[in-house]
N, C-alpha and C positions, 0 to 999 in steps of 0.2 A: 504494499500499499504505500502511496505517496502522501506527503503532507502538502496540502494546498496553501499557497501563499499569493497574495495579490500586491503589486507594487502601485501605489496610487500616483507616484510621480513619473511613471514610465511613459505615459501618454497612450498606452495600449489599453483598449477596452477591456474591461474585467472578463466579459464572456470569452474574448480571444485569449487572454491569459489562461483561462481555465481549459480551453480547448488545446492550447499549446502544451500545458502541463500534462494532460491526459495523453496526448499523441506522443510526446517525448517519454513519458513514462512507460507506455507500451512499447516503443521502439527500443528502450534500454532495459527492457524486461523487469522493470520495477512494478508494473502493473501486468498481470498475467491473465490469459483467456479464462473466462469464467469467474474472474475475481469480481465481487460486488463493490460498487462505488457507494460513497455516502448518498442518502436521499437528498433530493433537492433542498428540502427544508433544513436538514442538518448541516449541508454544506453552506447554505445562505447564512445560517446563524454562525457557523463557525467563521466564515469570511466577513460578516457583518455587511451583507449586501442584499438587495431584493432578490427573492427567489425566482422572479422572472429572468433575471440575469443568468442564473444557474440553468434554468430550463432551457434558455436559448442556446447555451453551450451543448447541453445534452442532446437537443434537437438537432443541432449541427453534426454532432458526431454520430447520431443515430442515422441521419440521412446518408452519411458517408460510410455506413456499414461498421463503424468502429465500436459502437456500443449497442446493446440490445436491452430494451426496457420491457419487462415483464409486468403487466398490470397486477398489483397486489404483492408482488414479490421483490421488485426493485430494479436497479439498472446494473447491467454486468458488462464486462469487457468481452467483446465478441472474439472470435478466432481469426478474424482478419489481421494480416500482417500490416504493420505500419512502418514505412520506411521514410526517413527524414532526408530530403535531398540537400546536396551541397549548398545550394542558394538559401534554403531555410535554415541551415546550420550557421551559415555566415551571417544571416539576418539576426538570429538569435544570439551569436556571439558578439556582434556589433552592439546589440542592445545591452547585453550583459556588461561589456567593457565600458560602454557610454555611462552606465549607471554607477559602476565602479569608480571611474574617473570622476564623475560629478560628486559622488559621496565623499571621495577622497579629498576634493578641492574644498569641501565644507570644513574638513579637518586641518586645512593648510597643508595636505600631502601633495607632492608633485608627482607627475606621472613617473618620473625616475624613482621616487621612493616606492611607489606601488610595484613597479616592475621588478625592482631589486628584491623586494620582499616576497614576490611570487616566485622568483628564481630560487631563493633560499628555502622556501617552504617545502616541508616534506610532501612527497607526491602521494597523497591518500585523498580518498573521497569522503566527504562528510555524510554521516548517517542521519537520516531525517526520520 
C-alpha cells in the first residue's frame, strides 16, 4: 500500500496527483493487482479534500482499466500493467526537482548545497 500525499504548492490538480501516485505505485509494484484502495470517503478525509476530487481520480483510472470498482465491496487495482514512459518520468522528475529546489531556497540552501547533500546521501529508498 502507498501513503497518499498532496502537494498544495505544486500547481498540479489534486485529482492528477492521486492518479499519478496510483499509476507510479502500480508501475513500481508498491500497489499490486487485487489490492484494495481506501474508500473515496476515507481518502478524502485523510487528504482533507472534497470526496468528488477522489472520485474523479478513481473514475479516470477506471476508464483506463487500471482500477476496478465493485459496488459494495470497494475499489481494487486491476491486473492491467502500467508502464510509465520516459516523457512522463522526466515530467515527474522535473516536478520533484523544482519542488526540492524551491523548498531549499526557502531555507537559504543553494542548488550546490542540495546536489552535494544528495551525492553524499546513502543510496536507500524511504519506506512509507
